[in-house]
N, CA, C and O atoms as a GROMACS GRO file, in nm:
protein
  380
    1MET      N    1  -4.363   4.842   0.781
    1MET     CA    2  -4.411   4.956   0.856
    1MET      C    3  -4.518   4.904   0.962
    1MET      O    4  -4.594   4.992   1.005
    2VAL      N    5  -4.538   4.762   1.015
    2VAL     CA    6  -4.561   4.755   1.096
    2VAL      C    7  -4.478   4.795   1.219
    2VAL      O    8  -4.544   4.857   1.302
    3ASP      N    9  -4.355   4.776   1.249
    3ASP     CA   10  -4.268   4.800   1.333
    3ASP      C   11  -4.258   4.964   1.393
    3ASP      O   12  -4.199   5.006   1.493
    4GLY      N   13  -4.333   5.030   1.299
    4GLY     CA   14  -4.324   5.155   1.304
    4GLY      C   15  -4.451   5.186   1.403
    4GLY      O   16  -4.458   5.258   1.502
    5TRP      N   17  -4.558   5.096   1.330
    5TRP     CA   18  -4.686   5.179   1.466
    5TRP      C   19  -4.673   5.099   1.581
    5TRP      O   20  -4.728   5.120   1.689
    6CYS      N   21  -4.595   5.004   1.552
    6CYS     CA   22  -4.572   4.909   1.720
    6CYS      C   23  -4.466   5.046   1.770
    6CYS      O   24  -4.497   5.105   1.874
    7LYS      N   25  -4.375   5.080   1.713
    7LYS     CA   26  -4.286   5.157   1.819
    7LYS      C   27  -4.378   5.298   1.854
    7LYS      O   28  -4.330   5.373   1.939
    8ALA      N   29  -4.470   5.324   1.810
    8ALA     CA   30  -4.543   5.455   1.808
    8ALA      C   31  -4.629   5.423   1.957
    8ALA      O   32  -4.658   5.504   2.045
    9ASP      N   33  -4.655   5.291   1.953
    9ASP     CA   34  -4.771   5.266   2.027
    9ASP      C   35  -4.922   5.204   1.959
    9ASP      O   36  -5.014   5.145   2.016
   10TRP      N   37  -4.912   5.226   1.878
   10TRP     CA   38  -5.046   5.205   1.780
   10TRP      C   39  -5.064   5.041   1.739
   10TRP      O   40  -5.075   5.009   1.621
   11ILE      N   41  -5.067   4.905   1.885
   11ILE     CA   42  -5.054   4.803   1.833
   11ILE      C   43  -5.194   4.786   1.746
   11ILE      O   44  -5.176   4.732   1.637
   12ASP      N   45  -5.318   4.820   1.774
   12ASP     CA   46  -5.390   4.781   1.694
   12ASP      C   47  -5.380   4.841   1.548
   12ASP      O   48  -5.448   4.786   1.461
   13CYS      N   49  -5.318   4.925   1.523
   13CYS     CA   50  -5.359   4.974   1.357
   13CYS      C   51  -5.212   4.862   1.326
   13CYS      O   52  -5.232   4.791   1.227
   14ALA      N   53  -5.102   4.844   1.381
   14ALA     CA   54  -5.037   4.741   1.386
   14ALA      C   55  -5.109   4.616   1.334
   14ALA      O   56  -5.077   4.569   1.224
   15LEU      N   57  -5.181   4.575   1.389
   15LEU     CA   58  -5.230   4.452   1.367
   15LEU      C   59  -5.292   4.463   1.240
   15LEU      O   60  -5.250   4.397   1.146
   16LYS      N   61  -5.415   4.562   1.225
   16LYS     CA   62  -5.449   4.549   1.129
   16LYS      C   63  -5.406   4.579   0.955
   16LYS      O   64  -5.456   4.552   0.846
   17ILE      N   65  -5.280   4.653   1.005
   17ILE     CA   66  -5.203   4.642   0.878
   17ILE      C   67  -5.138   4.483   0.876
   17ILE      O   68  -5.136   4.412   0.775
   18PHE      N   69  -5.103   4.455   0.969
   18PHE     CA   70  -5.089   4.307   0.930
   18PHE      C   71  -5.123   4.236   0.870
   18PHE      O   72  -5.058   4.165   0.793
   19ASP      N   73  -5.290   4.238   0.901
   19ASP     CA   74  -5.336   4.140   0.892
   19ASP      C   75  -5.423   4.164   0.720
   19ASP      O   76  -5.460   4.081   0.638
   20SER      N   77  -5.428   4.299   0.721
   20SER     CA   78  -5.438   4.302   0.590
   20SER      C   79  -5.292   4.264   0.475
   20SER      O   80  -5.317   4.276   0.355
   21MET      N   81  -5.194   4.234   0.503
   21MET     CA   82  -5.058   4.253   0.439
   21MET      C   83  -5.079   4.084   0.348
   21MET      O   84  -5.120   3.975   0.388
   22ASP      N   85  -5.036   4.126   0.234
   22ASP     CA   86  -4.986   3.959   0.149
   22ASP      C   87  -4.921   3.872   0.194
   22ASP      O   88  -4.948   3.763   0.245
   23THR      N   89  -4.798   3.944   0.166
   23THR     CA   90  -4.655   3.899   0.217
   23THR      C   91  -4.631   3.952   0.337
   23THR      O   92  -4.641   4.074   0.352
   24ARG      N   93  -4.588   3.845   0.468
   24ARG     CA   94  -4.565   3.863   0.610
   24ARG      C   95  -4.441   3.820   0.635
   24ARG      O   96  -4.427   3.698   0.629
   25ASP      N   97  -4.365   3.871   0.656
   25ASP     CA   98  -4.199   3.858   0.690
   25ASP      C   99  -4.168   3.779   0.844
   25ASP      O  100  -4.254   3.750   0.927
   26SER      N  101  -4.069   3.763   0.852
   26SER     CA  102  -4.050   3.724   1.025
   26SER      C  103  -3.992   3.851   1.106
   26SER      O  104  -3.981   3.853   1.229
   27PHE      N  105  -3.956   3.958   1.018
   27PHE     CA  106  -3.969   4.066   1.091
   27PHE      C  107  -4.051   4.109   1.173
   27PHE      O  108  -4.046   4.134   1.293
   28SER      N  109  -4.143   4.117   1.080
   28SER     CA  110  -4.319   4.166   1.066
   28SER      C  111  -4.333   4.126   1.218
   28SER      O  112  -4.318   4.196   1.318
   29HIS      N  113  -4.369   3.975   1.203
   29HIS     CA  114  -4.409   3.878   1.306
   29HIS      C  115  -4.345   3.913   1.431
   29HIS      O  116  -4.410   3.934   1.533
   30SER      N  117  -4.198   3.920   1.424
   30SER     CA  118  -4.114   3.959   1.567
   30SER      C  119  -4.150   4.086   1.582
   30SER      O  120  -4.156   4.095   1.704
   31SER      N  121  -4.176   4.185   1.541
   31SER     CA  122  -4.193   4.310   1.604
   31SER      C  123  -4.339   4.313   1.652
   31SER      O  124  -4.361   4.384   1.750
   32LEU      N  125  -4.437   4.248   1.601
   32LEU     CA  126  -4.544   4.276   1.646
   32LEU      C  127  -4.570   4.148   1.767
   32LEU      O  128  -4.636   4.174   1.867
   33ILE      N  129  -4.513   4.014   1.746
   33ILE     CA  130  -4.523   3.945   1.901
   33ILE      C  131  -4.449   4.035   2.010
   33ILE      O  132  -4.509   4.044   2.117
   34HIS      N  133  -4.340   4.094   2.001
   34HIS     CA  134  -4.248   4.180   2.114
   34HIS      C  135  -4.379   4.246   2.130
   34HIS      O  136  -4.441   4.228   2.235
   35ASN      N  137  -4.428   4.322   2.036
   35ASN     CA  138  -4.496   4.493   2.098
   35ASN      C  139  -4.615   4.424   2.179
   35ASN      O  140  -4.659   4.483   2.277
   36LEU      N  141  -4.669   4.294   2.139
   36LEU     CA  142  -4.792   4.283   2.155
   36LEU      C  143  -4.784   4.220   2.368
   36LEU      O  144  -4.864   4.250   2.456
   37CYS      N  145  -4.659   4.136   2.380
   37CYS     CA  146  -4.620   4.149   2.512
   37CYS      C  147  -4.574   4.236   2.583
   37CYS      O  148  -4.570   4.231   2.706
   38LYS      N  149  -4.521   4.354   2.490
   38LYS     CA  150  -4.486   4.483   2.578
   38LYS      C  151  -4.610   4.532   2.624
   38LYS      O  152  -4.599   4.593   2.731
   39ASP      N  153  -4.750   4.524   2.567
   39ASP     CA  154  -4.872   4.582   2.590
   39ASP      C  155  -4.941   4.501   2.653
   39ASP      O  156  -5.052   4.544   2.681
   40GLY      N  157  -4.916   4.388   2.689
   40GLY     CA  158  -4.995   4.264   2.791
   40GLY      C  159  -5.118   4.198   2.711
   40GLY      O  160  -5.223   4.156   2.760
   41ARG      N  161  -5.076   4.199   2.569
   41ARG     CA  162  -5.145   4.088   2.522
   41ARG      C  163  -5.077   3.969   2.476
   41ARG      O  164  -5.046   3.945   2.359
   42PHE      N  165  -5.045   3.857   2.631
   42PHE     CA  166  -4.993   3.814   2.619
   42PHE      C  167  -5.024   3.637   2.537
   42PHE      O  168  -4.950   3.542   2.512
   43ARG      N  169  -5.175   3.665   2.516
   43ARG     CA  170  -5.237   3.543   2.441
   43ARG      C  171  -5.250   3.558   2.340
   43ARG      O  172  -5.258   3.464   2.262
   44CYS      N  173  -5.257   3.710   2.297
   44CYS     CA  174  -5.278   3.745   2.145
   44CYS      C  175  -5.108   3.681   2.071
   44CYS      O  176  -5.092   3.607   1.974
   45ALA      N  177  -5.000   3.746   2.162
   45ALA     CA  178  -4.892   3.699   2.117
   45ALA      C  179  -4.870   3.564   2.102
   45ALA      O  180  -4.820   3.533   1.994
   46SER      N  181  -4.899   3.453   2.201
   46SER     CA  182  -4.884   3.300   2.175
   46SER      C  183  -4.980   3.275   2.060
   46SER      O  184  -4.916   3.288   1.956
   47LYS      N  185  -5.063   3.255   2.042
   47LYS     CA  186  -5.129   3.251   1.932
   47LYS      C  187  -5.106   3.318   1.789
   47LYS      O  188  -5.162   3.274   1.688
   48LEU      N  189  -5.017   3.433   1.788
   48LEU     CA  190  -4.919   3.447   1.660
   48LEU      C  191  -4.806   3.397   1.683
   48LEU      O  192  -4.760   3.331   1.589
   49LEU      N  193  -4.758   3.402   1.755
   49LEU     CA  194  -4.601   3.267   1.778
   49LEU      C  195  -4.646   3.144   1.717
   49LEU      O  196  -4.602   3.118   1.604
   50PHE      N  197  -4.747   3.041   1.786
   50PHE     CA  198  -4.762   2.921   1.717
   50PHE      C  199  -4.817   2.943   1.598
   50PHE      O  200  -4.822   2.837   1.535
   51SER      N  201  -4.867   3.047   1.531
   51SER     CA  202  -4.938   3.006   1.404
   51SER      C  203  -4.800   3.040   1.320
   51SER      O  204  -4.771   2.950   1.243
   52CYS      N  205  -4.737   3.117   1.320
   52CYS     CA  206  -4.551   3.125   1.276
   52CYS      C  207  -4.501   2.960   1.269
   52CYS      O  208  -4.473   2.895   1.168
   53VAL      N  209  -4.501   2.914   1.418
   53VAL     CA  210  -4.439   2.783   1.388
   53VAL      C  211  -4.507   2.722   1.335
   53VAL      O  212  -4.451   2.640   1.261
   54ARG      N  213  -4.634   2.719   1.335
   54ARG     CA  214  -4.670   2.599   1.235
   54ARG      C  215  -4.668   2.607   1.118
   54ARG      O  216  -4.675   2.508   1.045
   55SER      N  217  -4.655   2.735   1.071
   55SER     CA  218  -4.610   2.779   0.914
   55SER      C  219  -4.541   2.727   0.854
   55SER      O  220  -4.561   2.675   0.744
   56GLY      N  221  -4.408   2.734   0.942
   56GLY     CA  222  -4.295   2.654   0.910
   56GLY      C  223  -4.178   2.824   0.889
   56GLY      O  224  -4.081   2.846   0.816
   57MET      N  225  -4.239   2.898   0.979
   57MET     CA  226  -4.155   3.006   0.938
   57MET      C  227  -4.058   3.041   1.073
   57MET      O  228  -4.098   3.048   1.189
   58SER      N  229  -3.910   3.062   1.022
   58SER     CA  230  -3.813   3.055   1.106
   58SER      C  231  -3.808   3.204   1.232
   58SER      O  232  -3.775   3.318   1.198
   59ILE      N  233  -3.852   3.160   1.389
   59ILE     CA  234  -3.861   3.301   1.416
   59ILE      C  235  -3.741   3.321   1.514
   59ILE      O  236  -3.683   3.212   1.517
   60LEU      N  237  -3.687   3.395   1.581
   60LEU     CA  238  -3.601   3.465   1.649
   60LEU      C  239  -3.591   3.360   1.791
   60LEU      O  240  -3.702   3.335   1.838
   61PRO      N  241  -3.493   3.308   1.851
   61PRO     CA  242  -3.541   3.241   1.993
   61PRO      C  243  -3.553   3.416   2.116
   61PRO      O  244  -3.575   3.403   2.237
   62SER      N  245  -3.541   3.507   2.074
   62SER     CA  246  -3.560   3.581   2.169
   62SER      C  247  -3.688   3.622   2.173
   62SER      O  248  -3.736   3.672   2.274
   63THR      N  249  -3.780   3.598   2.026
   63THR     CA  250  -3.912   3.642   2.003
   63THR      C  251  -3.996   3.524   2.132
   63THR      O  252  -4.065   3.555   2.229
   64LYS      N  253  -3.953   3.384   2.083
   64LYS     CA  254  -4.004   3.265   2.134
   64LYS      C  255  -4.007   3.284   2.314
   64LYS      O  256  -4.098   3.238   2.383
   65HIS      N  257  -3.876   3.367   2.374
   65HIS     CA  258  -3.846   3.358   2.490
   65HIS      C  259  -3.940   3.523   2.534
   65HIS      O  260  -4.024   3.527   2.625
   66ALA      N  261  -3.918   3.593   2.485
   66ALA     CA  262  -4.046   3.703   2.502
   66ALA      C  263  -4.190   3.645   2.557
   66ALA      O  264  -4.251   3.671   2.661
   67VAL      N  265  -4.218   3.566   2.462
   67VAL     CA  266  -4.372   3.492   2.490
   67VAL      C  267  -4.339   3.403   2.622
   67VAL      O  268  -4.405   3.403   2.727
   68PHE      N  269  -4.274   3.361   2.606
   68PHE     CA  270  -4.290   3.254   2.764
   68PHE      C  271  -4.207   3.337   2.889
   68PHE      O  272  -4.208   3.301   3.007
   69ASP      N  273  -4.168   3.402   2.860
   69ASP     CA  274  -4.119   3.522   3.000
   69ASP      C  275  -4.224   3.598   3.018
   69ASP      O  276  -4.250   3.625   3.136
   70SER      N  277  -4.324   3.661   2.896
   70SER     CA  278  -4.422   3.683   2.973
   70SER      C  279  -4.574   3.636   2.994
   70SER      O  280  -4.671   3.703   3.030
   71LEU      N  281  -4.569   3.552   2.973
   71LEU     CA  282  -4.674   3.442   3.029
   71LEU      C  283  -4.658   3.420   3.157
   71LEU      O  284  -4.744   3.450   3.239
   72SER      N  285  -4.544   3.363   3.186
   72SER     CA  286  -4.471   3.320   3.315
   72SER      C  287  -4.472   3.409   3.402
   72SER      O  288  -4.468   3.371   3.519
   73ARG      N  289  -4.476   3.542   3.376
   73ARG     CA  290  -4.446   3.688   3.476
   73ARG      C  291  -4.567   3.690   3.483
   73ARG      O  292  -4.587   3.740   3.594
   74SER      N  293  -4.688   3.663   3.427
   74SER     CA  294  -4.785   3.693   3.414
   74SER      C  295  -4.896   3.604   3.524
   74SER      O  296  -4.999   3.656   3.567
   75GLY      N  297  -4.866   3.501   3.547
   75GLY     CA  298  -4.918   3.401   3.633
   75GLY      C  299  -4.936   3.297   3.519
   75GLY      O  300  -4.954   3.193   3.582
   76CYS      N  301  -4.939   3.275   3.428
   76CYS     CA  302  -4.972   3.165   3.329
   76CYS      C  303  -4.836   3.088   3.293
   76CYS      O  304  -4.806   3.075   3.174
   77GLN      N  305  -4.763   3.044   3.380
   77GLN     CA  306  -4.671   2.952   3.370
   77GLN      C  307  -4.700   2.812   3.309
   77GLN      O  308  -4.614   2.746   3.251
   78ARG      N  309  -4.861   2.763   3.332
   78ARG     CA  310  -4.887   2.617   3.278
   78ARG      C  311  -4.890   2.650   3.139
   78ARG      O  312  -4.813   2.594   3.061
   79GLU      N  313  -5.012   2.780   3.084
   79GLU     CA  314  -5.005   2.798   2.938
   79GLU      C  315  -4.863   2.808   2.863
   79GLU      O  316  -4.853   2.756   2.752
   80ALA      N  317  -4.745   2.875   2.926
   80ALA     CA  318  -4.637   2.883   2.907
   80ALA      C  319  -4.550   2.764   2.847
   80ALA      O  320  -4.474   2.760   2.750
   81LYS      N  321  -4.582   2.682   2.926
   81LYS     CA  322  -4.540   2.530   2.941
   81LYS      C  323  -4.607   2.503   2.781
   81LYS      O  324  -4.556   2.509   2.669
   82ILE      N  325  -4.738   2.474   2.825
   82ILE     CA  326  -4.788   2.391   2.704
   82ILE      C  327  -4.779   2.487   2.582
   82ILE      O  328  -4.752   2.419   2.483
   83LEU      N  329  -4.788   2.596   2.557
   83LEU     CA  330  -4.719   2.630   2.471
   83LEU      C  331  -4.608   2.593   2.403
   83LEU      O  332  -4.609   2.550   2.287
   84GLU      N  333  -4.463   2.615   2.508
   84GLU     CA  334  -4.346   2.550   2.464
   84GLU      C  335  -4.354   2.396   2.396
   84GLU      O  336  -4.316   2.358   2.286
   85SER      N  337  -4.413   2.331   2.494
   85SER     CA  338  -4.438   2.184   2.407
   85SER      C  339  -4.478   2.155   2.282
   85SER      O  340  -4.440   2.079   2.193
   86GLU      N  341  -4.600   2.271   2.303
   86GLU     CA  342  -4.717   2.302   2.150
   86GLU      C  343  -4.577   2.305   2.025
   86GLU      O  344  -4.560   2.241   1.922
   87ILE      N  345  -4.509   2.395   2.084
   87ILE     CA  346  -4.398   2.445   1.959
   87ILE      C  347  -4.282   2.340   1.922
   87ILE      O  348  -4.215   2.343   1.818
   88LYS      N  349  -4.273   2.266   2.006
   88LYS     CA  350  -4.159   2.174   1.996
   88LYS      C  351  -4.193   2.056   1.943
   88LYS      O  352  -4.103   1.978   1.914
   89LEU      N  353  -4.319   2.023   1.921
   89LEU     CA  354  -4.426   1.937   1.866
   89LEU      C  355  -4.411   1.944   1.713
   89LEU      O  356  -4.368   1.860   1.634
   90ALA      N  357  -4.477   2.111   1.687
   90ALA     CA  358  -4.484   2.144   1.569
   90ALA      C  359  -4.344   2.154   1.514
   90ALA      O  360  -4.332   2.118   1.397
   91LEU      N  361  -4.226   2.201   1.582
   91LEU     CA  362  -4.087   2.216   1.492
   91LEU      C  363  -4.081   2.048   1.469
   91LEU      O  364  -4.069   2.021   1.350
   92SER      N  365  -4.085   1.970   1.527
   92SER     CA  366  -4.022   1.814   1.535
   92SER      C  367  -4.090   1.781   1.392
   92SER      O  368  -4.025   1.711   1.314
   93ALA      N  369  -4.226   1.834   1.350
   93ALA     CA  370  -4.277   1.782   1.232
   93ALA      C  371  -4.204   1.855   1.075
   93ALA      O  372  -4.237   1.833   0.958
   94PHE      N  373  -4.097   1.947   1.129
   94PHE     CA  374  -4.050   2.001   1.000
   94PHE      C  375  -3.917   1.942   1.026
   94PHE      O  376  -3.834   1.983   0.944
   95VAL      N  377  -3.876   1.871   1.102
   95VAL     CA  378  -3.728   1.800   1.072
   95VAL      C  379  -3.719   1.667   0.972
   95VAL      O  380  -3.610   1.614   0.950
   0.00000   0.00000   0.00000
């Protein structure tokens, strides 16, 4: 359902539905993160990505790269590097 709203460019509706969901799967997370990046909401996407990683959810490498690339292209290279470091640190806690 989230993916459908995202594809229709109704990102705000997708976010509301996502927030109201009891169970959120990795597909919903990935779809929302990719579409937030497409919509220029890089910081929101990066926060969502980090919360997924912190909770132990498996996220596709393409989803991570979408956020890193979007942040870097928008001039937020430092933020992209910090996020990448935080994700590596969070992932090492699960090993």
